[in-house]
KOLVO-879169 format. One record per residue (C-alpha): residue in three letters; x, y, z; residue number from 0. Coordinates in steps of 0.25 Angstrom, whole numbers, plus 5000, padded with zeros to 4 digits. Example, Ala and Ser with C-alpha at 12.3 -4.5 7.8 and 13.67 -1.06 7.14 Angstrom:
 code    X    Y    Z pos
  ALA 5049 4982 5031   0
  SER 5055 4996 5029   1
! end
This chain:
 code    X    Y    Z pos
  MET 5184 5124 5437   0
  SER 5185 5112 5427   1
  GLY 5198 5109 5419   2
  SER 5190 5108 5406   3
  GLU 5184 5121 5408   4
  LEU 5197 5128 5412   5
  HIS 5203 5124 5399   6
  GLN 5194 5132 5390   7
  LEU 5188 5146 5388   8
  HIS 5174 5145 5383   9
  ARG 5172 5155 5372  10
  THR 5158 5154 5368  11
  SER 5150 5166 5372  12
  ARG 5158 5179 5371  13
  GLY 5152 5185 5383  14
  VAL 5155 5173 5392  15
  ARG 5169 5172 5386  16
  ARG 5172 5186 5389  17
  GLY 5166 5184 5403  18
  ALA 5174 5171 5405  19
  ALA 5187 5178 5400  20
  LEU 5185 5188 5412  21
  THR 5185 5177 5422  22
  LEU 5198 5171 5417  23
  LEU 5208 5179 5426  24
  PHE 5200 5174 5439  25
  ALA 5197 5159 5436  26
  GLY 5201 5156 5450  27
  VAL 5190 5165 5454  28
  LEU 5180 5161 5444  29
  GLY 5184 5147 5440  30
  THR 5185 5149 5425  31
  ALA 5195 5148 5414  32
  ALA 5209 5154 5411  33
  ALA 5216 5167 5413  34
  THR 5223 5177 5405  35
  GLY 5237 5179 5409  36
  LEU 5239 5193 5413  37
  LEU 5252 5201 5415  38
  PRO 5250 5214 5422  39
  TYR 5255 5224 5412  40
  GLY 5249 5238 5411  41
  GLU 5250 5240 5396  42
  GLU 5238 5236 5388  43
  ASP 5245 5226 5379  44
  ALA 5254 5219 5389  45
  PRO 5252 5204 5390  46
  ARG 5242 5198 5399  47
  VAL 5252 5185 5404  48
  HIS 5282 5171 5383  49
  THR 5271 5173 5373  50
  ARG 5272 5163 5361  51
  PRO 5262 5164 5349  52
  VAL 5249 5159 5352  53
  ALA 5239 5151 5343  54
  SER 5227 5160 5344  55
  THR 5227 5175 5348  56
  ALA 5219 5187 5344  57
  ASP 5226 5199 5337  58
  ARG 5225 5211 5345  59
  ASP 5224 5221 5333  60
  GLU 5213 5212 5327  61
  VAL 5205 5212 5340  62
  ALA 5207 5227 5342  63
  ARG 5203 5229 5327  64
  ALA 5190 5221 5329  65
  ALA 5186 5228 5341  66
  ALA 5188 5242 5334  67
  GLU 5180 5238 5322  68
  ALA 5169 5233 5330  69
  MET 5168 5246 5338  70
  ALA 5168 5254 5325  71
  ASN 5156 5246 5320  72
  GLY 5149 5248 5334  73
  LYS 5151 5234 5339  74
  SER 5158 5228 5351  75
  GLY 5173 5229 5350  76
  THR 5175 5219 5361  77
  GLU 5166 5209 5354  78
  ALA 5174 5211 5341  79
  ALA 5187 5209 5348  80
  GLU 5182 5197 5356  81
  GLU 5178 5190 5343  82
  VAL 5192 5192 5337  83
  VAL 5198 5186 5349  84
  SER 5188 5174 5349  85
  ARG 5191 5171 5334  86
  SER 5206 5172 5337  87
  GLY 5206 5160 5346  88
  ASP 5213 5167 5357  89
  ARG 5210 5158 5368  90
  TRP 5213 5168 5379  91
  GLY 5210 5181 5371  92
  SER 5198 5189 5377  93
  VAL 5192 5203 5375  94
  TYR 5186 5211 5387  95
  ASP 5177 5223 5386  96
  LYS 5182 5234 5395  97
  SER 5173 5230 5407  98
  GLU 5177 5216 5406  99
  TYR 5192 5219 5406 100
  GLU 5190 5227 5418 101
  GLU 5184 5215 5424 102
  PHE 5196 5207 5419 103
  GLN 5206 5216 5426 104
  GLN 5198 5216 5439 105
  ALA 5200 5201 5439 106
  LEU 5215 5203 5440 107
  ASP 5212 5211 5452 108
  GLY 5205 5199 5458 109
  SER 5191 5202 5457 110
  TYR 5180 5197 5448 111
  THR 5165 5197 5445 112
  GLY 5157 5185 5448 113
  VAL 5149 5177 5458 114
  GLY 5161 5171 5465 115
  LEU 5162 5156 5463 116
  TRP 5172 5146 5457 117
  ALA 5167 5135 5449 118
  ARG 5172 5122 5441 119
  ARG 5167 5112 5432 120
  THR 5165 5098 5439 121
  ALA 5168 5085 5433 122
  ASP 5153 5082 5430 123
  GLY 5152 5096 5423 124
  LEU 5146 5104 5434 125
  VAL 5150 5118 5438 126
  GLU 5154 5118 5453 127
  VAL 5157 5130 5462 128
  THR 5171 5127 5468 129
  ARG 5171 5140 5477 130
  VAL 5165 5153 5479 131
  HIS 5170 5167 5481 132
  PRO 5169 5171 5496 133
  GLY 5158 5181 5498 134
  GLY 5155 5181 5483 135
  PRO 5141 5180 5477 136
  ALA 5142 5164 5476 137
  GLN 5146 5162 5490 138
  ARG 5135 5172 5495 139
  ALA 5125 5164 5488 140
  GLY 5129 5151 5495 141
  ILE 5136 5145 5482 142
  GLY 5148 5136 5486 143
  PRO 5158 5126 5481 144
  GLY 5152 5114 5475 145
  ASP 5139 5121 5470 146
  ILE 5136 5118 5456 147
  ILE 5133 5129 5446 148
  ARG 5122 5124 5437 149
  ASP 5118 5136 5429 150
  ILE 5121 5151 5427 151
  ASP 5110 5160 5425 152
  GLY 5101 5148 5421 153
  ARG 5111 5143 5411 154
  GLY 5117 5130 5412 155
  ILE 5132 5129 5413 156
  ARG 5136 5114 5413 157
  LYS 5142 5115 5399 158
  ARG 5148 5129 5401 159
  PRO 5163 5131 5403 160
  VAL 5167 5135 5417 161
  THR 5173 5148 5411 162
  GLU 5160 5152 5405 163
  ILE 5152 5148 5418 164
  MET 5161 5157 5426 165
  ALA 5160 5169 5416 166
  LEU 5145 5168 5417 167
  LEU 5146 5169 5433 168
  ARG 5155 5181 5432 169
  GLY 5146 5187 5422 170
  GLY 5153 5184 5409 171
  GLY 5145 5188 5397 172
  LYS 5138 5200 5403 173
  GLY 5146 5208 5393 174
  ASP 5149 5222 5389 175
  GLY 5155 5226 5402 176
  VAL 5143 5225 5410 177
  SER 5147 5223 5425 178
  VAL 5142 5209 5430 179
  VAL 5144 5213 5445 180
  GLY 5130 5212 5451 181
  THR 5124 5204 5440 182
  THR 5118 5191 5444 183
  VAL 5120 5176 5440 184
  ALA 5111 5164 5443 185
  LEU 5118 5151 5447 186
  GLY 5111 5138 5446 187
  LEU 5118 5130 5457 188
  GLU 5117 5116 5463 189
  ARG 5122 5110 5476 190
  ASP 5119 5096 5481 191
  GLY 5108 5094 5472 192
  HIS 5101 5108 5476 193
  ARG 5100 5118 5464 194
  TRP 5098 5133 5466 195
  THR 5101 5146 5458 196
  GLU 5109 5157 5464 197
  SER 5109 5171 5459 198
  LEU 5122 5178 5461 199
  ARG 5126 5192 5459 200
  ARG 5140 5194 5453 201
  ALA 5150 5202 5461 202
  ARG 5164 5208 5460 203
  LEU 5173 5198 5468 204
  THR 5187 5199 5472 205
  THR 5196 5187 5473 206
  GLU 5208 5182 5481 207
  SER 5217 5175 5471 208
  VAL 5226 5169 5481 209
  THR 5222 5160 5492 210
  VAL 5232 5155 5503 211
  ASP 5230 5144 5513 212
  THR 5238 5133 5520 213
  ILE 5237 5119 5516 214
  GLU 5240 5106 5524 215
  GLY 5255 5105 5528 216
  GLY 5256 5120 5528 217
  ALA 5258 5123 5514 218
  LEU 5252 5136 5508 219
  ARG 5242 5135 5497 220
  ILE 5241 5147 5488 221
  THR 5229 5147 5479 222
  VAL 5229 5157 5467 223
  ASP 5216 5158 5460 224
  ALA 5221 5169 5450 225
  PHE 5232 5179 5448 226
  THR 5225 5192 5450 227
  LYS 5232 5204 5455 228
  GLY 5240 5202 5468 229
  THR 5239 5187 5467 230
  GLY 5254 5185 5465 231
  GLN 5258 5193 5477 232
  ARG 5248 5185 5486 233
  VAL 5255 5172 5482 234
  ARG 5268 5178 5486 235
  ASP 5263 5183 5499 236
  ALA 5257 5169 5502 237
  VAL 5270 5162 5499 238
  SER 5278 5172 5507 239
  ALA 5269 5171 5519 240
  ALA 5269 5155 5519 241
  PRO 5277 5148 5530 242
  LYS 5291 5145 5526 243
  GLY 5292 5132 5519 244
  ALA 5277 5130 5517 245
  GLY 5274 5125 5503 246
  VAL 5265 5132 5493 247
  LEU 5253 5126 5485 248
  LEU 5250 5136 5474 249
  ASP 5236 5133 5469 250
  LEU 5234 5138 5455 251
  ARG 5223 5129 5451 252
  GLY 5212 5136 5444 253
  ASN 5221 5149 5443 254
  ALA 5218 5155 5429 255
  GLY 5229 5165 5430 256
  GLY 5228 5180 5430 257
  LEU 5240 5190 5431 258
  VAL 5253 5184 5427 259
  ALA 5260 5194 5435 260
  GLU 5253 5189 5448 261
  ALA 5257 5175 5444 262
  VAL 5272 5179 5443 263
  THR 5271 5186 5456 264
  ALA 5265 5173 5462 265
  ALA 5277 5165 5456 266
  SER 5286 5175 5463 267
  ALA 5282 5169 5476 268
  PHE 5289 5156 5473 269
  LEU 5300 5161 5464 270
  ASP 5313 5170 5466 271
  GLY 5312 5177 5453 272
  GLY 5314 5171 5439 273
  LEU 5305 5168 5427 274
  VAL 5290 5165 5428 275
  ALA 5286 5166 5414 276
  THR 5289 5171 5400 277
  TYR 5281 5178 5389 278
  ASP 5283 5187 5378 279
  ILE 5275 5199 5371 280
  ARG 5277 5202 5357 281
  GLY 5290 5194 5356 282
  GLU 5296 5200 5369 283
  GLU 5298 5189 5379 284
  ARG 5295 5193 5394 285
  ALA 5296 5185 5407 286
  LEU 5289 5185 5420 287
  TYR 5298 5184 5433 288
  ALA 5295 5181 5447 289
  ASP 5299 5191 5458 290
  PRO 5311 5186 5466 291
  GLY 5310 5182 5481 292
  GLY 5299 5171 5480 293
  ASP 5299 5159 5489 294
  THR 5307 5148 5481 295
  SER 5308 5137 5492 296
  ARG 5294 5135 5496 297
  PRO 5287 5122 5490 298
  VAL 5277 5126 5479 299
  VAL 5266 5117 5473 300
  VAL 5257 5124 5462 301
  LEU 5244 5118 5460 302
  VAL 5238 5119 5446 303
  ASP 5226 5114 5437 304
  GLY 5220 5116 5424 305
  GLY 5214 5130 5429 306
  THR 5228 5135 5431 307
  MET 5231 5145 5420 308
  SER 5238 5157 5415 309
  ALA 5246 5165 5426 310
  ALA 5244 5153 5435 311
  GLU 5251 5144 5425 312
  LEU 5262 5154 5423 313
  LEU 5264 5153 5438 314
  THR 5263 5138 5438 315
  GLY 5273 5137 5427 316
  ALA 5283 5146 5433 317
  LEU 5284 5139 5446 318
  GLN 5284 5126 5439 319
  ASP 5295 5130 5430 320
  ARG 5303 5136 5440 321
  GLY 5303 5124 5449 322
  ARG 5296 5131 5460 323
  SER 5284 5122 5461 324
  VAL 5277 5109 5459 325
  THR 5265 5110 5451 326
  VAL 5253 5101 5454 327
  GLY 5240 5099 5447 328
  SER 5235 5098 5432 329
  ARG 5240 5105 5420 330
  THR 5237 5120 5420 331
  PHE 5228 5127 5410 332
  GLY 5238 5132 5400 333
  LYS 5235 5147 5398 334
  GLY 5248 5153 5396 335
  SER 5244 5164 5386 336
  VAL 5247 5179 5386 337
  GLN 5235 5189 5384 338
  MET 5238 5204 5380 339
  PRO 5227 5214 5382 340
  SER 5223 5225 5373 341
  THR 5212 5236 5374 342
  LEU 5203 5236 5362 343
  PRO 5196 5249 5356 344
  ASP 5183 5247 5364 345
  GLY 5191 5246 5377 346
  SER 5190 5231 5378 347
  VAL 5202 5222 5380 348
  ALA 5207 5210 5372 349
  GLU 5216 5200 5379 350
  LEU 5223 5193 5368 351
  THR 5233 5181 5369 352
  VAL 5247 5184 5364 353
  GLY 5255 5172 5369 354
  THR 5259 5163 5381 355
  TYR 5269 5164 5393 356
  ARG 5279 5153 5397 357
  THR 5284 5147 5410 358
  PRO 5298 5149 5415 359
  ALA 5303 5136 5408 360
  GLY 5296 5141 5395 361
  HIS 5284 5132 5395 362
  GLY 5271 5138 5388 363
  VAL 5259 5136 5396 364
  ASP 5248 5140 5386 365
  GLY 5240 5128 5382 366
  ARG 5249 5119 5390 367
  GLY 5248 5123 5405 368
  VAL 5257 5119 5416 369
  THR 5259 5105 5419 370
  PRO 5260 5102 5434 371
  ASP 5272 5095 5440 372
  LEU 5262 5085 5446 373
  GLN 5249 5084 5438 374
  VAL 5237 5081 5447 375
  SER 5223 5082 5444 376
  ASP 5215 5077 5456 377
  GLY 5220 5081 5470 378
  ALA 5230 5091 5465 379
  GLN 5230 5099 5477 380
  GLU 5233 5088 5486 381
  ARG 5244 5083 5477 382
  ALA 5249 5097 5477 383
  ARG 5249 5098 5492 384
  SER 5257 5084 5493 385
  VAL 5267 5089 5483 386
  LEU 5269 5102 5491 387
  SER 5271 5094 5504 388
  GLY 5281 5085 5497 389
  LEU 5289 5098 5493 390
  GLY 5290 5101 5508 391
  GLY 5279 5112 5507 392
  ALA 5270 5107 5518 393
  GLU 5273 5100 5531 394
! end
């Protein structure tokens, strides 16, 4: 994923835009753009992540009214609602038909539809595969890291944002609730000067959002790709099982967020209670707190980049403000907004921006991001290991 592509959502084609929106929660899986911050409330109009007035947002009643009027005239309520949201300038607002929203919810459970590959934009503008899903369609076809994607279904992709490319791979734009599982996509590929085309059949794939390994010096590296259900507890379990005194390198690079409650649970691995973030809904201020009993002595370094977003930024800001970690890398994306879902007359769902959250010290993240304690662009992981060693987190 390239920094430039991560800093925008391409909103040209309605079909591709909606397809791209569905990929937002699992950017760590699909290598795409930004995530909606989601709080796991059961009520329909609960917030999805201290809201302040936001510059551009869509009016919920206007969106619902447009959908109802369109349906009364025999037109698509979903399309009418989408047009209102697009005109409003709500950067993170999205409208999903019923089937798409089900897909969105499945993503929170750690599954997605696609061909099973990650990609990024290289410095010379090429789209390069960075890794593949074990056992997924791409790996079975022999596609591997370093391969270049030249085209998709015969269409050139050199000037397309990575968000749009990944939406095409997962089937964005098929539209109208048609399942894309089992449909095919043709990838034009290149490796060491050899060009070929591979036809892949899209599949439902499950993901492991947390990867744990031991790095040089005995420190623990916990890589979190996205905050899907169960992620927070997996982080806590990994920290609890780590050898006494071993430091933790928490890698949140490319993590586009997900469920905020999972990020709060992850924060609880390193905090003994206390504030994680604040937000408000309709003027009522609310707060998110860590659970007591976390490990407050183990050295922690958090590794971030321009692809660290939303719930991942909330976690980063909490550990930084609470003096619990040293943050290394580049400034994070700056997606600290709150979305609230509402069901429209035709069963589709509008996710509309209502405000932003703030870190424990009261810092706003939206549009600003989190500035690392140590800003490093090249060699950030090696620098993070060095810092962790200096903190006594590695032998």
